[in-house]
C-alpha positions in Angstrom: 110.8 111.4 135.8 114.0 111.6 134.0 114.2 110.3 130.4 116.9 107.6 131.1 114.6 106.0 133.7 111.7 106.2 131.3 113.8 104.5 128.6 115.1 101.9 131.0 111.6 101.0 132.1 110.5 100.8 128.5 113.5 98.8 127.3 112.1 95.3 126.7 109.4 95.3 124.0 108.2 98.9 120.6 105.1 101.9 120.3 101.6 102.2 122.2 99.9 105.5 121.9 97.7 107.9 123.8 93.9 107.1 123.5 92.4 107.7 120.1 95.7 107.7 118.3 96.5 106.5 114.8 100.1 107.5 114.4 102.9 107.1 111.9 105.8 106.6 114.4 108.7 108.3 112.8 108.4 112.1 113.3 111.2 113.7 115.3 110.6 114.4 119.0 107.0 113.3 118.7 106.8 112.9 122.5 108.9 115.8 123.6 105.9 118.1 123.7 103.8 115.6 125.6 103.3 115.6 129.3 105.3 113.0 131.3 102.3 110.6 131.6 101.8 110.6 127.8 105.5 109.9 127.4 105.2 106.8 129.4 102.5 105.6 127.1 104.3 106.5 123.9 106.2 103.2 123.4 106.2 100.5 120.7 107.2 96.9 120.5 107.4 96.2 116.8 110.5 98.1 115.7 113.1 96.2 117.9 111.0 93.6 119.8 111.6 95.8 122.9 109.5 98.5 124.4 110.9 101.7 122.9 110.0 105.4 123.2 108.6 107.0 120.1 111.5 109.4 120.0 114.0 106.5 119.6 112.1 104.7 116.7 113.9 104.8 113.4 111.7 102.3 111.6 108.6 103.2 109.5 105.9 102.2 112.1 102.2 102.9 112.5 100.2 102.2 115.7 96.4 102.0 116.0 94.8 101.9 119.4 91.3 100.6 120.4 89.6 104.0 120.2 90.7 104.4 116.6 89.5 100.9 115.8 86.1 101.5 117.3 85.7 104.9 115.6 86.5 103.4 112.3 83.3 101.2 112.5 85.2 98.5 110.6 84.3 94.8 111.3 87.3 93.2 109.7 91.1 93.7 110.4 92.0 94.1 106.8 89.6 97.1 106.5 91.4 98.8 109.3 94.9 98.1 107.9 93.8 99.4 104.4 93.7 102.9 105.9 97.4 102.8 106.6 100.3 104.0 104.4 101.9 101.2 102.4 99.0 98.7 102.9 96.6 97.2 100.4 94.6 94.0 100.3 92.6 91.7 98.0 89.6 89.6 99.1 87.6 86.8 97.5 84.3 88.5 98.3 83.1 89.4 101.8 85.1 90.0 105.0 85.1 86.3 106.0 86.6 85.1 102.7 90.2 84.5 101.8 92.1 87.8 102.3 95.6 88.8 101.3 97.4 91.8 102.8 100.2 93.3 100.8 102.7 95.4 102.8 104.7 97.7 100.4 103.6 95.6 97.5 105.1 92.3 98.7 103.3 89.0 98.9 101.0 88.4 101.9 103.3 85.6 103.1 106.2 88.1 103.4 104.6 89.7 106.5 105.3 88.1 109.9 102.2 88.3 112.1 102.0 88.0 115.9 99.0 88.0 118.3 100.2 88.8 121.9 103.7 87.7 120.8 102.4 84.4 119.4 103.5 83.9 115.7 100.7 82.7 113.4 101.3 81.3 110.0 99.9 78.7 107.5 102.3 76.2 106.2 99.8 75.5 103.4 99.2 78.9 101.8 102.0 80.8 103.6 101.3 83.8 105.8 98.5 84.7 108.3 94.8 84.0 107.7 93.7 87.6 108.1 90.0 86.9 107.8 89.9 84.8 111.0 91.5 87.3 113.3 88.5 88.8 115.4 88.7 92.6 115.4 86.5 92.7 118.4 89.2 91.3 120.6 92.0 93.6 119.4 93.3 96.4 121.6 96.2 97.7 119.6 97.9 97.1 116.2 101.5 97.9 115.4 102.6 97.8 111.7 106.3 97.8 110.9 107.1 98.4 107.2 110.4 97.1 106.0 112.3 93.8 106.4 112.9 92.7 110.0 114.2 89.1 109.7 117.3 90.2 111.7 114.9 90.6 114.6 112.1 88.1 114.0 113.6 85.5 111.7 111.9 83.9 108.7 108.9 85.5 107.0 109.5 89.2 107.6 110.6 90.3 104.1 108.1 93.1 103.9 107.4 93.8 107.5 105.8 92.8 110.8 102.3 93.2 112.2 101.9 92.9 116.0 98.3 92.5 117.3 97.6 92.9 121.0 94.4 91.8 122.7 92.8 93.6 125.8 94.9 94.0 128.9 93.8 94.5 132.5 94.3 97.7 134.5 93.5 98.8 138.0 89.8 98.9 138.8 87.0 97.0 137.1 85.9 97.8 133.6 83.0 95.9 131.9 81.9 96.7 128.4 79.2 95.5 125.9 78.9 96.3 122.2 76.1 95.3 119.9 75.7 96.0 116.2 73.4 95.6 113.2 74.2 96.1 109.6 73.5 95.4 106.0 73.1 91.8 104.8 71.5 90.9 108.2 74.9 91.4 109.9 74.7 91.3 113.7 77.4 91.3 116.3 77.8 91.1 120.1 81.0 91.5 122.1 81.4 91.5 125.9 84.6 92.2 127.8 85.7 92.4 131.5 89.0 94.0 132.5 90.5 94.8 135.8 93.4 94.5 138.3 93.9 94.2 142.0 96.4 92.8 144.5 99.1 92.1 141.9 96.8 90.3 139.5 95.5 91.9 136.2 93.0 90.2 133.9 91.1 90.7 130.7 88.5 88.4 129.1 86.4 89.0 126.0 83.8 87.0 124.1 82.2 87.9 120.8 80.1 86.6 118.0 79.3 88.0 114.5 76.9 86.6 111.9 75.9 87.7 108.5 73.7 86.4 105.7 76.2 87.7 103.3 75.9 88.2 99.5 76.6 86.3 96.4 80.4 86.7 96.0 80.5 85.1 92.6 77.7 86.4 90.4 78.8 84.1 87.5 78.9 81.1 89.9 76.4 79.7 92.3 73.4 82.1 92.7 73.5 81.9 96.5 74.3 84.1 99.5 77.7 83.4 101.1 77.2 84.3 104.7 79.4 83.6 107.7 79.4 83.0 111.5 82.3 83.8 113.7 82.6 83.1 117.5 85.7 84.2 119.4 87.1 84.7 122.8 90.3 86.0 124.3 91.8 86.0 127.7 94.8 87.4 129.5 95.9 87.1 133.2 99.1 88.4 134.8 100.6 87.8 138.2 103.1 90.1 139.8 105.2 87.3 141.3 107.7 89.7 143.0 108.9 93.2 142.5 110.1 93.4 138.9 108.8 89.9 138.0 105.6 89.0 136.2 104.1 85.9 134.8 101.4 86.2 132.1 99.2 83.8 130.2 97.4 84.8 126.9 94.8 82.9 124.9 92.8 83.6 121.8 90.3 81.3 120.0 88.4 82.2 116.8 86.1 79.8 115.0 84.5 80.8 111.7 82.1 79.1 109.3 81.8 80.9 106.0 80.2 80.2 102.6 82.2 80.4 99.4 81.7 79.5 95.8 83.9 76.7 94.5 84.1 75.4 91.0 81.2 72.9 91.1 77.8 74.5 90.4 75.0 73.7 92.9 77.2 72.9 95.9 76.7 74.8 99.1 80.5 75.2 99.7 81.5 76.0 103.3 84.8 76.7 104.9 85.5 75.9 108.6 88.4 77.9 110.0 89.8 77.9 113.5 92.6 80.1 114.8 94.1 79.5 118.2 97.0 81.2 120.1 98.4 80.5 123.5 101.3 82.1 125.3 103.2 81.8 128.5 105.3 84.9 129.2 107.7 85.7 132.1 109.5 88.9 132.5 112.1 89.9 135.2 113.6 93.4 135.7 116.7 92.5 137.7 117.9 96.1 137.9 117.6 99.4 136.1 120.0 98.1 133.4 119.2 94.4 133.0 116.0 92.5 132.3 115.1 89.0 131.0 112.1 87.8 129.1 111.1 84.1 128.4 108.2 83.0 126.3 106.7 79.8 125.2 104.0 80.1 122.6 101.9 78.1 120.1 99.8 79.3 117.2 97.4 76.8 115.5 95.7 77.4 112.2 93.1 74.8 111.0 91.2 75.0 107.7 88.6 72.6 106.4 86.1 72.6 103.6 82.8 70.8 103.0 81.2 69.1 101.1 84.4 69.1 99.1 86.8 67.3 101.5 90.0 69.2 102.4 91.7 69.6 105.7 95.0 71.3 106.7 96.4 72.3 110.1 99.5 74.2 110.9 101.1 74.5 114.4 103.9 77.0 115.0 105.6 76.5 118.4 108.2 79.1 119.6 110.4 79.4 122.6 112.3 82.7 123.2 114.8 83.7 125.8 115.7 87.4 125.6 118.2 89.4 127.7 118.5 93.2 127.6 121.3 95.1 129.1 121.6 98.9 129.1 125.1 100.1 128.4 125.3 103.8 129.0 123.2 105.4 126.3 122.8 102.1 124.4 120.7 99.0 124.8 122.0 95.6 123.9 119.7 92.6 123.3 120.6 88.9 123.0 117.9 86.4 121.8 117.9 82.6 121.8 114.9 81.3 119.9 113.6 78.0 118.6 110.7 77.7 116.2 109.0 74.5 115.2 106.6 74.2 112.3 104.2 71.2 111.9 101.8 70.6 109.0 99.0 68.0 108.9 97.7 67.7 105.3 96.6 64.7 103.3 98.3 66.1 100.2 101.8 65.9 101.7 104.1 62.9 102.0 104.2 62.0 104.8 100.8 63.3 105.9 102.4 65.0 108.9 105.6 67.0 108.1 107.6 69.2 110.4 110.9 71.2 110.7 112.6 73.5 113.2 114.9 76.5 113.3 117.3 77.5 116.1 118.4 81.1 116.1 120.8 83.5 117.9 120.1 87.2 117.5 122.0 90.2 118.8 120.8 93.8 118.7 122.2 97.2 119.8 120.3 100.5 119.9 122.0 103.8 120.8 120.9 107.4 121.1 123.0 110.4 121.9 121.9 113.9 121.2 120.5 114.1 117.6 122.0 110.7 116.7 120.0 107.4 116.8 121.5 104.1 115.7 120.1 100.6 115.5 122.1 97.4 114.6 120.7 93.9 114.4 122.3 90.6 113.3 120.7 87.1 113.4 121.6 83.6 112.4 118.9 81.0 111.9 119.9 77.3 111.6 117.1 75.5 109.7 116.8 71.7 110.0 116.1 71.6 106.2 118.1 74.5 104.7 121.0 74.9 107.1 122.2 78.4 108.1 120.7 81.7 107.1 122.2 85.0 108.3 120.4 88.4 108.2 121.3 91.9 109.3 119.8 95.4 109.8 121.5 98.8 110.0 119.4 101.9 110.7 120.3 105.5 111.5 118.3 108.6 112.4 119.4 112.2 112.7 117.4 115.0 114.2 118.1 118.0 112.2 116.0 120.1 114.6 113.2 119.6 117.1 110.8 119.2 114.2 112.8 117.5 111.4 114.3 114.0 111.3 116.2 112.1 108.6 116.3 108.3 108.6 118.0 105.6 106.5 118.2 101.9 106.8 119.4 98.7 105.0 118.4 95.2 105.8 118.2 91.6 104.6 115.5 89.0 105.1 114.3 85.5 104.1 111.4 83.1 104.1 111.8 79.4 103.9 109.3 77.5 101.6 106.2 76.2 103.3 106.0 72.5 104.1 103.2 72.3 101.5 105.3 73.8 98.8 108.0 71.2 99.5 106.2 68.0 100.4 102.7 68.1 98.8 101.9 66.4 95.5 102.6 69.9 94.0 105.8 70.3 96.0 109.5 70.4 95.1 111.7 69.2 97.9 114.8 71.2 96.8 113.2 74.6 96.7 115.4 77.4 97.9 114.5 80.0 100.5 113.2 83.3 99.2 115.6 86.2 100.1 115.3 90.0 100.1 117.6 93.1 100.3 116.0 96.4 101.2 117.2 100.0 101.4 115.1 103.0 102.4 115.4 106.6 103.4 112.9 109.0 105.0 112.2 112.6 105.9 109.9 113.2 108.8 108.6 116.6 110.0 106.3 117.3 112.9 105.2 120.6 114.5 102.4 120.3 117.1 99.5 118.5 115.4 100.9 119.0 111.9 103.1 116.3 110.4 104.5 115.1 107.1 106.6 112.1 106.2 108.1 110.9 103.0 109.8 107.4 102.8 111.5 106.0 99.7 112.3 102.3 99.5 113.6 99.6 97.2 113.2 95.9 98.0 114.7 93.2 95.8 113.5 89.7 96.3 115.2 86.6 94.8 114.1 83.0 94.3 110.4 83.9 94.3 108.3 80.7 94.6 105.4 80.3 92.3 103.2 77.5 90.9 104.3 76.6 87.4 101.9 74.9 85.0 103.4 72.1 83.0 105.7 69.1 83.5 107.9 69.2 86.5 109.7 67.2 89.2 106.8 66.9 91.7 104.2 64.0 91.7 101.7 66.3 90.0 104.3 67.1 87.3 102.9 64.4 85.1 99.3 63.8 83.9 96.7 65.7 82.1 97.0 68.9 84.2 100.7 69.0 85.4 102.2 71.7 87.6 104.6 72.2 90.5 106.0 74.8 92.8 109.4 76.2 91.8 111.8 79.1 92.3 110.8 81.0 89.2 111.1 84.8 89.8 112.9 87.8 91.1 110.9 90.9 92.2 112.0 94.5 92.4 109.6 96.7 94.4 110.4 100.4 94.5 108.1 103.0 96.0 107.4 106.3 97.7 105.1 106.7 100.6 103.8 110.2 101.5 101.8 110.5 104.8 100.7 113.4 106.9 98.1 115.2 108.9 97.0 118.7 109.9 94.3 120.5 111.9 92.4 123.2 109.9 90.1 125.0 112.3 87.8 122.4 113.8 88.7 119.7 111.2 91.4 117.1 111.6 92.8 116.0 108.3 95.0 113.0 107.6 96.1 111.0 104.6 98.7 109.0 102.7 99.7 108.4 99.1 101.7 105.4 97.9 103.3 105.2 94.5 105.2 102.0 93.7 106.5 99.8 90.9 106.0 96.1 92.0 107.6 94.2 89.1 108.8 90.7 88.3 112.4 91.3 87.1 112.5 88.2 84.9 109.3 88.8 83.0 109.1 92.6 83.4 105.4 92.1 84.4 103.6 93.8 87.2 103.1 91.6 90.3 99.4 90.6 90.4 96.8 92.3 92.5 99.1 95.2 93.6 98.1 98.7 92.5 100.8 101.1 91.3 99.1 104.0 93.1 96.7 104.3 96.1 95.7 107.2 98.3 93.6 107.7 101.5 92.2 111.0 102.8 90.4 111.3 106.1 88.6 114.2 107.7 87.1 114.4 111.2 85.2 117.1 113.0 82.6 117.7 115.8 79.2 119.2 115.3 76.1 119.4 117.5 77.5 116.7 119.8 78.4 114.3 117.0 81.8 113.3 115.9 81.7 113.1 112.1 84.2 111.5 109.8 84.8 110.9 106.1 87.3 108.8 104.3 88.1 108.6 100.6 90.1 105.7 99.3 91.5 105.8 95.8 93.0 102.6 94.5 94.7 102.4 91.0 94.4 99.7 88.5 96.1 96.3 88.9 96.3 93.0 87.1 94.8 89.8 88.4 97.3 87.4 86.9 101.1 87.2 86.6 100.9 87.5 82.7 99.1 90.8 83.1 96.3 89.8 80.7 93.5 90.3 83.1 93.1 93.9 84.2 91.3 95.1 87.3 90.2 98.7 87.0 90.9 101.2 89.7 88.2 102.5 92.0 87.3 105.2 94.5 85.4 104.6 97.7 83.7 107.0 100.1 83.1 105.9 103.7 81.3 107.9 106.3 81.1 107.6 110.1 79.1 109.4 112.8 79.6 108.9 116.6 77.8 110.4 119.6 77.9 109.8 123.4 74.5 109.0 125.0 75.0 110.1 128.5 78.1 109.1 130.5 78.5 105.4 129.6 76.7 104.9 126.3 77.9 105.6 122.8 76.3 105.1 119.4 78.2 104.8 116.1 77.0 104.6 112.5 79.1 103.8 109.4 78.3 103.8 105.7 80.9 102.0 103.6 81.1 102.6 99.9 78.5 105.3 100.2 78.4 105.8 96.4 77.7 102.1 95.9 80.7 101.6 93.6 81.0 98.2 91.9 84.6 96.9 91.9 86.7 93.8 92.2 90.0 93.2 94.0 90.0 89.6 92.7 88.7 88.9 89.3 85.3 87.2 89.3 84.6 88.0 93.0 82.1 90.7 93.8 82.3 93.1 96.7 79.5 94.1 99.1 78.4 97.4 97.5 77.0 100.1 99.8 76.7 98.8 103.4 75.4 100.4 106.6 76.4 99.4 110.2 75.1 100.8 113.5 76.6 100.0 116.8 75.8 100.7 120.4 78.3 100.4 123.2 78.2 100.5 127.0 81.4 101.1 129.0 81.1 102.6 132.5 83.7 105.2 133.1 
């Protein structure tokens, strides 16, 4: 099959990878040495919102497939993401507690998150609630580092994470996975996938429970366990040649213990995350396609016995047209986003807003040259117009070496809670960012090396300021309000690579960054200045053995930099073996040296844990 036809068929969404892959998608000609079948798989969605061959991707993107997720033995999404370049996280205890993911050192709310194309966000805290996304339902993860507001609109100051659930394929594929681990952790996941007569389907159900551990040793002396029940579904109909209608659903309900500020209470959080999407695609010709989607993401959070309830609904409608013009691809998007927040602390109790957007993109590849241009204008019902842009260029010096450079702008409007709660200030300004970066990417066979340098400057940072202020809570014994109080400058270098030495596959990354508040010259809280990951995998006596070392530098827990969090080193081990044709056993030891550390001051981590899983998947 000729490459122009491959690209035309792929020109609508950005990269999925061959089975078992965890790739940094930026090396030059990564797919040129692959067979034709592998080339068809080597596409991503995240970089341009269109399917795009790896060879055309300029952005700094990593893709993780289901095999890599299962081999990791991880039970939480954040633990998988923490292995990637440019990603770190903090967590208030165990895997079901409040989790913040920092992409290139930026706030968690500066990463736009989608599940099957459905945007999820909390208009209370800002950003996705990472701890409620069920890893058992995830088929593939794409992580884009760098601002992408010119493609996705508000929120994408630091990057975008696209999460995809299972998808049907020809045949019938059932699977069952069970697991047992430390702290009486037990899990069960069942899935069915298939396709026939123009209909493909995938459905999965899962449950996970754990007795947990005491996440605040200085607080209540209890065990903070959790229970999560989840399901996902996807069904697609081939309506006519080139036309497909697809429905996607996900529902995750979680009850987790946490330690509040009142001794003796059995504090519980009840969290429910739901996504629903209706997607229609039409390939009118080899050069023209249309995609229309209507989606809704709902995030509901409640606590007991301390009464608190907040619910966010994000509804999005997108109409996208793609036209191939010679060696280039032009995209035109019309998009509407509606945010609604139900919270007793806001006035009125239900608040909402909307954004209408027009986005235009153009991607072009000719010989060694690769160009990406994007421009977008969002008209917000509260803030008026906001324009963003992105310019990226890649040059293939040779078949093994590529140079890349890009510059882009981004923004995030304040959450409805930040504006209309008792702590809110109605005239808050949108947070904005300007980013520049450059990269060198080398790949030869299975060996690869990448270096990316970036600088992201963020203005009008929103923070909570203690003391008298213009909000209703600005008076009284403990006054404080949200306000635009800071400017951040985040500069960094990301080194990543991999090689095969004999029978051992090596991989790793090293991030060095300076995440600073420009006004106070203080380090941004909970962001390490240095972190590194080294992985090694090999086969011996029928087993697949893996080791992972994570080194995280020191950080500060507060904006004033008075509370230091020491650095730490973790060793994680995995072992996997097939049992016959359809069965597989996997064991994982996390924190094998039982290192005591904190990512949030005052909140303990689990220590050494063991997890053993057994899976059945007829082949």
